[in-house]
NUROSE-224711 format. One line per 4 residues: number of its first residue (from 0); their letters; for each residue z, y, x of C-alpha. Coordinates in Angstrom, 1 decimal, padded with zeros to 4 digits, always signed. Example, Ala and Ser with C-alpha at 12.3 -4.5 7.8 and 13.67 -1.06 7.14 Angstrom:
0) AS) +007.8/-004.5/+012.3  +007.1/-001.1/+013.7
! end
This chain:
0) MEWF) -000.2/+000.0/-000.1  -001.4/+003.3/+001.7  +001.6/+005.2/-000.2  +004.5/+002.9/+001.4
4) TADG) +004.6/+004.7/+004.9  +004.4/+008.1/+006.4  +003.5/+008.2/+010.0  +004.2/+011.7/+010.5
8) YWLS) +007.7/+010.9/+010.5  +007.6/+008.5/+013.4  +009.4/+011.2/+015.2  +012.0/+012.3/+012.9
12) RLIF) +013.1/+008.5/+012.4  +013.4/+008.3/+015.9  +015.4/+011.2/+016.2  +018.1/+010.1/+013.1
16) QRVL) +018.3/+006.6/+014.3  +019.5/+007.7/+017.7  +021.9/+010.2/+016.7  +023.3/+007.7/+013.7
20) AVIY) +023.6/+005.2/+016.6  +026.0/+007.6/+018.5  +028.1/+008.4/+015.2  +028.1/+004.7/+014.8
24) LTAF) +029.5/+004.3/+018.7  +032.2/+007.3/+017.9  +033.2/+006.0/+014.9  +033.7/+001.9/+016.5
28) LTAA) +035.3/+004.1/+019.5  +037.8/+005.8/+017.2  +039.1/+002.3/+015.0  +039.3/+000.4/+018.7
32) LQFR) +041.3/+003.1/+020.1  +043.8/+004.0/+017.5  +043.8/+000.9/+015.2  +046.9/-000.8/+016.7
36) ALIG) +049.5/+002.2/+016.0  +047.8/+003.0/+012.4  +047.0/+000.0/+010.9  +047.2/-003.1/+013.4
40) ERGM) +050.1/-006.1/+012.6  +052.9/-003.6/+013.9  +051.2/-000.5/+012.3  +052.4/+001.9/+010.0
44) LPVP) +050.5/+000.7/+007.2  +049.4/-003.0/+008.1  +046.1/-004.4/+007.4  +047.8/-007.7/+006.4
48) ELLR) +050.1/-005.8/+003.5  +046.9/-004.1/+002.4  +045.0/-007.6/+002.1  +048.2/-009.1/+000.1
52) RTDW) +048.0/-006.1/-002.4  +043.9/-006.3/-003.0  +041.0/-008.5/-003.5  +037.5/-009.4/-002.6
56) RSAP) +035.8/-007.9/-005.5  +037.6/-004.2/-004.9  +037.5/-004.5/-001.1  +035.0/-007.2/+000.4
60) GLFR) +034.8/-007.3/+004.1  +035.1/-009.6/+007.2  +039.0/-009.2/+007.5  +039.2/-011.5/+004.2
64) LHYS) +038.8/-014.1/+006.2  +041.0/-013.2/+008.7  +043.0/-010.5/+010.3  +044.6/-010.5/+013.7
68) DRFF) +044.9/-007.2/+015.9  +042.7/-009.6/+018.7  +040.3/-010.2/+016.1  +040.1/-006.6/+014.9
72) AVVA) +039.5/-005.4/+018.6  +036.7/-007.9/+018.6  +035.3/-006.4/+015.5  +035.3/-002.7/+016.9
76) WTGC) +034.1/-003.2/+020.2  +031.2/-005.1/+019.2  +030.4/-002.5/+017.1  +030.7/-000.3/+020.6
80) ALSV) +028.3/-002.3/+021.9  +026.0/-002.7/+019.2  +025.7/+001.1/+019.1  +024.9/+001.3/+022.8
84) ALIA) +022.1/-001.3/+022.3  +020.6/+000.9/+019.4  +021.2/+004.1/+021.2  +018.9/+002.6/+024.1
88) GADS) +016.6/+001.8/+021.4  +016.9/-002.3/+021.6  +015.7/-002.2/+018.1  +012.2/-000.8/+019.1
92) YLPL) +011.6/-003.7/+021.3  +012.3/-006.5/+018.4  +010.3/-007.9/+015.6  +010.9/-005.8/+012.1
96) WAAM) +013.2/-008.4/+010.8  +015.4/-008.5/+013.7  +015.5/-005.1/+014.3  +017.0/-004.8/+010.4
100) LLWA) +019.3/-007.2/+011.2  +020.4/-005.3/+014.4  +021.1/-002.4/+011.9  +022.9/-004.1/+009.3
104) LPWA) +025.5/-005.6/+011.8  +027.3/-002.3/+012.7  +027.2/-001.5/+009.2  +028.7/-004.5/+007.8
108) LYLS) +031.0/-004.4/+010.5  +032.1/-000.6/+009.8  +032.4/-001.3/+006.2  +035.2/-004.1/+007.1
112) IVQV) +037.2/-001.8/+009.0  +036.7/+000.7/+006.1  +038.0/-001.7/+003.8  +041.2/-002.1/+005.3
116) GDTW) +041.7/+001.5/+006.7  +043.9/+002.7/+004.0  +045.0/+006.1/+004.1  +043.4/+006.5/+007.6
120) YGFG) +040.3/+006.0/+006.1  +040.0/+007.9/+003.3  +037.9/+010.4/+004.6  +034.4/+011.2/+002.7
124) WESL) +032.5/+011.1/+006.1  +033.8/+007.3/+006.2  +031.5/+006.5/+003.0  +028.8/+008.9/+003.9
128) LLET) +028.4/+007.1/+007.4  +028.3/+004.1/+005.4  +025.7/+005.1/+002.9  +023.6/+006.4/+005.5
132) GFLA) +024.1/+003.4/+007.5  +022.9/+001.1/+004.8  +019.9/+002.9/+004.5  +019.1/+002.6/+007.9
136) VFLG) +018.8/-001.1/+008.1  +015.4/-000.5/+005.8  +014.1/+002.4/+007.9  +011.8/+000.2/+009.9
140) NAGT) +011.1/+000.3/+013.8  +008.6/+001.4/+016.0  +006.2/-000.7/+015.3  +006.0/+000.4/+011.6
144) APPV) +005.6/+004.0/+010.1  +008.6/+004.9/+008.2  +009.0/+003.6/+004.8  +008.3/+006.9/+002.3
148) LVLW) +011.0/+005.6/-000.4  +013.7/+005.2/+002.1  +012.9/+009.1/+003.6  +013.3/+010.1/+000.0
152) LLRW) +016.7/+008.2/-000.4  +018.0/+010.1/+002.7  +017.2/+013.3/+001.6  +018.9/+012.1/-001.8
156) VLFR) +022.2/+011.5/+000.4  +021.8/+014.9/+002.2  +021.3/+016.7/-001.3  +024.2/+015.1/-003.0
160) VEFG) +026.0/+016.1/+000.7  +025.3/+020.0/+000.7  +025.0/+020.1/-003.1  +028.5/+018.7/-004.2
164) AGMI) +030.0/+021.1/-001.7  +028.7/+023.7/-002.9  +029.0/+023.2/-006.4  +033.2/+022.0/-005.7
168) KIRG) +033.3/+025.6/-003.9  +031.8/+027.4/-007.3  +034.0/+025.2/-009.5  +037.0/+025.4/-007.7
172) DACW) +039.1/+028.0/-005.7  +038.1/+032.0/-007.1  +037.7/+032.8/-003.4  +034.7/+031.3/-002.9
176) RRLT) +033.2/+033.4/-005.9  +034.8/+036.4/-004.7  +032.9/+035.8/-001.3  +036.7/+035.9/+000.4
180) CLYF) +037.5/+032.5/+001.6  +036.5/+033.2/+005.3  +039.5/+035.1/+005.2  +041.7/+032.2/+005.5
184) HHET) +040.0/+029.3/+006.2  +039.7/+029.4/+010.0  +043.0/+030.1/+010.3  +044.6/+027.0/+007.5
188) QPMP) +041.4/+024.6/+008.3  +042.4/+021.1/+008.9  +042.0/+021.2/+012.8  +041.0/+024.3/+014.2
192) GPLS) +038.4/+024.2/+017.7  +038.6/+026.5/+020.5  +036.4/+029.3/+018.9  +038.2/+029.1/+015.6
196) WFFH) +040.5/+032.1/+016.8  +037.0/+034.0/+017.7  +035.6/+033.5/+014.3  +038.9/+034.4/+012.6
200) QLPR) +038.8/+037.6/+014.1  +035.5/+038.5/+012.8  +035.1/+041.5/+010.6  +035.8/+040.9/+006.7
204) PLHR) +032.2/+042.0/+005.9  +030.9/+039.4/+008.1  +033.0/+036.9/+006.5  +031.8/+037.5/+003.0
208) AEVA) +028.2/+037.2/+004.4  +028.9/+034.2/+006.0  +030.5/+032.7/+002.1  +027.1/+034.3/+000.6
212) ANHV) +024.8/+032.3/+003.0  +026.6/+029.1/+002.8  +026.0/+029.5/-001.1  +022.4/+029.8/-000.6
216) TQLL) +022.6/+026.9/+001.7  +024.5/+024.5/-000.3  +023.3/+025.5/-003.7  +019.5/+026.8/-003.3
220) VPVL) +018.1/+025.1/+000.0  +019.0/+021.1/-001.2  +016.7/+021.8/-004.0  +013.5/+022.8/-001.3
224) LFTP) +014.0/+019.1/+000.4  +012.2/+018.1/-002.6  +009.2/+020.2/-002.4  +005.8/+020.5/-000.4
228) QPVA) +005.9/+020.3/+003.6  +006.5/+022.8/+005.2  +009.0/+023.8/+002.9  +011.1/+020.8/+003.0
232) SAAA) +011.4/+021.2/+006.9  +012.5/+024.8/+006.8  +015.3/+024.2/+004.1  +016.5/+021.1/+006.5
236) GLMV) +016.4/+023.4/+009.5  +018.3/+026.0/+007.8  +021.2/+023.0/+007.0  +020.9/+022.5/+010.8
240) LTQL) +021.4/+026.1/+011.5  +024.4/+026.1/+009.2  +025.8/+022.7/+010.1  +026.0/+023.9/+013.9
244) WLVL) +027.6/+026.8/+012.8  +030.4/+024.7/+011.2  +030.5/+022.6/+014.3  +031.1/+025.5/+016.7
248) SGNF) +034.2/+026.6/+014.0  +035.9/+023.6/+013.6  +036.8/+020.1/+013.9  +035.3/+018.1/+011.3
252) AWLN) +034.9/+014.7/+013.1  +031.4/+013.1/+012.6  +030.8/+014.8/+009.1  +028.8/+018.0/+010.7
256) WLTI) +026.8/+015.6/+013.3  +025.8/+013.0/+010.5  +024.4/+015.6/+008.1  +022.5/+017.0/+011.0
260) ALAL) +021.0/+013.9/+011.3  +020.2/+013.2/+007.5  +018.6/+016.9/+007.6  +016.5/+016.2/+010.6
264) SAVD) +014.9/+013.2/+009.2  +013.3/+015.0/+006.5  +011.6/+017.2/+009.1  +007.7/+016.3/+009.4
268) WSPV) +006.9/+016.8/+013.4  +002.9/+015.8/+012.7  +001.6/+019.0/+013.1  +003.1/+019.2/+016.8
272) VEPP) +003.5/+015.6/+017.7  +000.9/+012.9/+017.6  +002.3/+009.6/+015.7  +001.4/+006.6/+018.0
276) AQSA) -000.4/+003.7/+016.8  +001.5/+001.6/+014.1  +000.9/-001.4/+012.5  +000.7/-001.6/+008.4
280) APLW) +004.0/-002.7/+006.8  +004.0/-006.5/+005.9  +004.3/-007.7/+002.1  +007.6/-008.9/+002.5
284) YEVV) +009.2/-005.7/+003.9  +007.7/-003.7/+000.7  +009.0/-005.8/-001.4  +012.8/-005.4/+000.2
288) VIAV) +012.4/-001.7/+000.7  +011.4/-001.2/-003.0  +014.0/-003.7/-004.5  +016.7/-001.6/-002.5
292) AALV) +015.1/+001.7/-003.6  +015.6/+000.6/-007.3  +019.1/-000.6/-006.6  +020.4/+002.7/-004.9
296) LALS) +018.7/+004.7/-008.0  +020.5/+002.3/-010.2  +023.7/+003.1/-008.5  +023.1/+006.9/-008.3
300) YRPA) +023.7/+007.0/-012.4  +027.8/+008.3/-012.0  +027.2/+010.2/-008.7  +024.3/+012.2/-010.5
304) RNLV) +026.5/+012.8/-013.4  +029.1/+013.7/-011.4  +027.8/+016.8/-009.7  +026.8/+018.3/-013.3
308) SRRQ) +030.4/+017.5/-014.9  +032.9/+020.4/-015.3  +035.2/+017.6/-013.8  +033.7/+016.9/-010.1
312) VMNR) +035.5/+014.7/-008.2  +034.6/+014.7/-004.0  +034.7/+012.1/-001.7  +034.4/+009.2/-003.8
316) SFDP) +032.9/+005.9/-004.3  +031.8/+004.1/-007.1  +031.0/+001.0/-005.9  +033.1/-001.6/-003.4
320) LHLV) +030.1/-001.3/-000.7  +030.2/+002.6/-000.8  +026.1/+002.2/-001.2  +026.2/+005.3/-003.4
324) NTYG) +029.3/+008.2/-003.4  +030.0/+011.8/-004.3  +030.9/+014.3/-001.5  +032.4/+018.0/-001.5
328) AFGS) +035.0/+019.9/+000.8  +037.3/+022.5/+000.6  +037.6/+023.0/-003.7  +040.6/+025.3/-002.9
332) ISRV) +041.5/+027.2/+000.5  +045.1/+027.5/+001.9  +046.4/+030.9/+002.3  +049.1/+030.0/+004.3
336) RLEV) +049.4/+027.1/+007.6  +051.8/+025.0/+007.7  +052.6/+022.6/+010.0  +054.8/+019.6/+010.7
340) VVEG) +056.5/+019.8/+014.3  +058.3/+016.8/+015.0  +061.0/+017.0/+017.7  +063.8/+014.5/+019.5
344) TDER) +067.2/+014.5/+021.2  +068.2/+012.5/+023.5  +072.0/+013.6/+022.3  +073.7/+010.6/+020.3
348) VVHP) +075.8/+013.2/+018.0  +073.8/+016.4/+016.5  +075.5/+019.4/+016.2  +074.4/+023.0/+016.0
352) GTVW) +074.1/+023.5/+019.6  +071.7/+019.7/+020.3  +068.6/+020.5/+022.1  +065.3/+019.1/+020.5
356) REYG) +062.1/+018.4/+022.2  +058.7/+018.6/+020.7  +056.4/+016.0/+020.8  +052.8/+017.3/+021.5
360) FRGK) +049.5/+016.0/+019.3  +046.4/+016.1/+020.9  +044.6/+018.0/+018.2  +046.5/+019.6/+015.4
364) PGDP) +048.3/+023.2/+016.6  +051.5/+022.7/+018.0  +052.5/+024.8/+021.3  +051.7/+028.3/+019.9
368) RRLP) +050.2/+028.9/+023.8  +047.7/+026.2/+023.6  +044.3/+026.9/+022.7  +043.0/+024.2/+019.6
372) RQFA) +040.8/+021.7/+021.7  +037.3/+020.1/+020.8  +037.3/+016.9/+019.6  +034.7/+016.4/+017.1
376) PYHL) +032.8/+014.2/+016.8  +035.6/+012.0/+017.8  +038.4/+011.3/+014.7  +042.1/+012.1/+015.3
380) RLDW) +042.9/+010.5/+012.3  +047.2/+011.1/+012.6  +046.5/+014.7/+013.4  +044.4/+015.1/+010.2
384) MMWF) +046.8/+013.0/+008.1  +050.0/+015.6/+009.9  +047.6/+018.3/+007.9  +047.8/+016.7/+004.7
388) AALS) +051.5/+016.0/+005.2  +052.4/+019.9/+005.8  +050.4/+020.6/+002.2  +053.1/+017.8/+000.4
392) PAYA) +055.6/+015.2/+001.5  +053.9/+012.8/-000.7  +050.6/+012.7/+001.0  +052.9/+011.1/+004.0
396) RPWF) +055.5/+009.4/+002.5  +054.1/+005.8/+003.1  +053.5/+006.1/+006.7  +055.8/+009.0/+007.7
400) GPFV) +059.1/+006.8/+008.2  +057.5/+004.3/+010.0  +055.7/+006.8/+012.3  +059.5/+008.0/+013.2
404) ERLL) +060.4/+004.7/+013.0  +057.9/+004.1/+016.2  +058.9/+007.2/+018.0  +062.6/+006.4/+018.1
408) ENDR) +061.5/+002.8/+019.7  +059.1/+004.8/+022.2  +056.5/+002.6/+020.8  +053.3/+002.5/+023.2
412) DTLR) +050.5/+002.2/+021.1  +052.2/+005.0/+018.4  +052.7/+007.2/+021.8  +049.3/+006.6/+023.1
416) LLRH) +048.3/+008.7/+020.0  +049.9/+011.7/+021.1  +049.4/+014.4/+024.0  +052.8/+014.6/+025.1
420) NPFP) +055.9/+012.6/+024.6  +058.9/+014.6/+025.9  +061.2/+011.2/+026.3  +058.7/+009.0/+028.4
424) DVPP) +062.1/+007.1/+029.8  +064.5/+006.4/+027.5  +063.9/+006.8/+023.7  +065.4/+009.7/+021.6
428) AHVR) +068.7/+009.3/+020.1  +067.2/+011.2/+016.7  +064.3/+012.6/+015.9  +063.6/+015.3/+013.0
432) ARVY) +060.8/+016.7/+011.5  +060.5/+020.5/+010.3  +057.8/+022.6/+008.8  +056.8/+026.1/+010.1
436) RYRY) +054.3/+028.8/+009.2  +051.5/+029.4/+011.6  +049.2/+032.3/+012.2  +046.6/+033.5/+013.9
440) TTWR) +048.1/+036.4/+017.0  +045.7/+039.4/+016.7  +044.0/+040.5/+020.0  +047.2/+042.9/+020.6
444) ELRA) +049.4/+039.8/+020.5  +047.5/+037.7/+022.2  +047.1/+039.9/+025.5  +051.1/+040.6/+025.2
448) TGCW) +052.5/+037.0/+024.5  +049.5/+035.0/+025.8  +049.9/+032.9/+022.4  +047.1/+031.7/+020.1
452) WHRA) +049.7/+031.4/+017.2  +052.8/+032.8/+016.0  +055.2/+030.5/+014.0  +058.2/+030.9/+012.2
456) YVRD) +060.5/+028.1/+010.6  +060.3/+027.6/+006.7  +061.9/+024.7/+005.7  +063.4/+021.1/+007.0
460) FMRP) +060.7/+018.1/+006.7  +062.6/+015.5/+007.4  +066.3/+015.3/+008.6  +067.8/+014.1/+011.9
464) VPPG) +067.0/+010.3/+011.7  +068.8/+007.8/+014.3  +067.7/+004.6/+015.2  +068.6/+001.7/+012.9
468) PSPV) +067.1/-000.5/+009.7  +067.6/+002.1/+007.1  +064.1/+003.6/+006.2  +063.4/+007.2/+006.7
472) SPTR) +061.1/+009.5/+004.8  +060.2/+012.7/+004.4  +062.7/+015.3/+002.5  +061.6/+015.9/-001.1
476) RS) +059.8/+019.7/-001.2  +062.4/+021.6/-003.5
! end
């Protein structure tokens, strides 16, 4: 069938596949290096407990057959190896069916990880990676021109990512409609980057212009993805520029880079790059792609309805395999930044003069003199969840107690998630957590104090806890 393939998108496919492979590598590496403390057999939210609470139908995956920390490590590091092979272009040297299998393996492995990731894997970019990775299986390799249907399905994913984010903003916080959300966002976002302080200092009229441009990019430009070329390519290019702006201004794991990869898949390079010779698609491949397209369209009903619903939800999967999902971000914006600061002491009796020493996290704000670092696309899961914990103790209740218990034991795997342990030799006698209000300093304050942040005590998050079998949990918010 002549309509089935689009020769001019061979370079778009190549760039998309290599970027996706890098993102896969980042995701698997994140899992391999962090899982023991988060979801391992002795983790804060152990996988075996989750498996006992859930069934095959709600969360299918490899770990239904067997779970051990060693087996999880094998899965994660195998995913890393497969990702490296895909980055190197191994799929280009395989027959079409084998190349599809090579792309299917990391998808199946990462799906298995997400299914047992519990709260730590509840982010929208997990589903986005799985949905995009599933479609990548059917995109073909260098020997066959890209199938048109899969290219359109990738645009459908990109449309939902951008349009869903735009609609949740318009329906949500009034500051988006007033164009004032960026007065606060760079300061209160989950994990600021090294340039976020400087973005916050931009003049307010420029912040308003940023919000207006964001509305255009997320509400109007996505529609242009479905128009003829070169308009669709121009629309994709605008999205890439917007996402690069977000990369510079914050740390959002691989969300921005995966969105960029999706946008690049919509660019037609044929006017500037001659496509190589490619063979016709075999009949079995055409049948498989058409069947997959029909499946995705059928599963798209609920996500599409969600986009136009007054009760729009964001970052939700409507099927257990995360094949078609709904997306969105920052429907509401915090005006004040609250941070949970965790401290310990080696004094056996706590009194008003007790000396407390602070634990340092890798990404989240802590020491006011420390400029935030750039970690994305790597995902610091504990740091992100600490941001949610500061919003409400309810977010942290399942895992914060186990986290503190492991600090009281100087648990090696847990301490590896942190930047600084103030008790390297002997575990602390007590651990506590307090909530502080953080705000960016001004230019004058930065010159005078060398501090990027100013912080002030707000309330206790968790009173001092000694080692022992008694459970610990965050203090209820008054």
